C-alpha positions, 0 to 999 in steps of 0.5 A: 510506517504502519500498514505496509507489508507484514514484518517490516522493521520500524523506521527508515530500514522498513521503508527501504525494504518496503520499497525493495519489494516492489520490483519493477512498477509503473504507476500513477498516483491521483491525489483525491484529498489532502487534509492538514491539521495540526502535525497531521497530514492525510491523503487519500488517493488513487493508484493505477499500477502495473507491477510484476507480482504483489504479495507474491501473486504474479499480475500476468501483465494485469493493471491494478487500480485501487485506493489508498489513505496515508496519515502522516505525522509531520515534525520540523517539515519531515515525515516522521511516522505513517499510517497506511491503509489501502485496498490490497484485498481488491488488488490481489483479487484483480490479480486473479486471486480467489477467496475459498471458504475454510473447513471447521477442522472436524 
């Protein structure tokens, strides 16, 4: 899994750790596109979810909607590798996170 939480171990252990990080979650995925060519399958989707927190930011019951794209490498009918690109910044902003300019350090 590429593009998941920082520091995930490779392989099935990383996927288990990723799913173990969610806590309670209610979600609905809407598949927008599926494109397949050769041994790759690309999925573009929209997720609407509610969960306790995301990246440590409490949700306070707020629902989040975000888009995501996944590229799956398929071998013998199994997903061998996945690349993920999702609007995680949009999600944390929906939860109330704020971006503030840094200082120059002078």
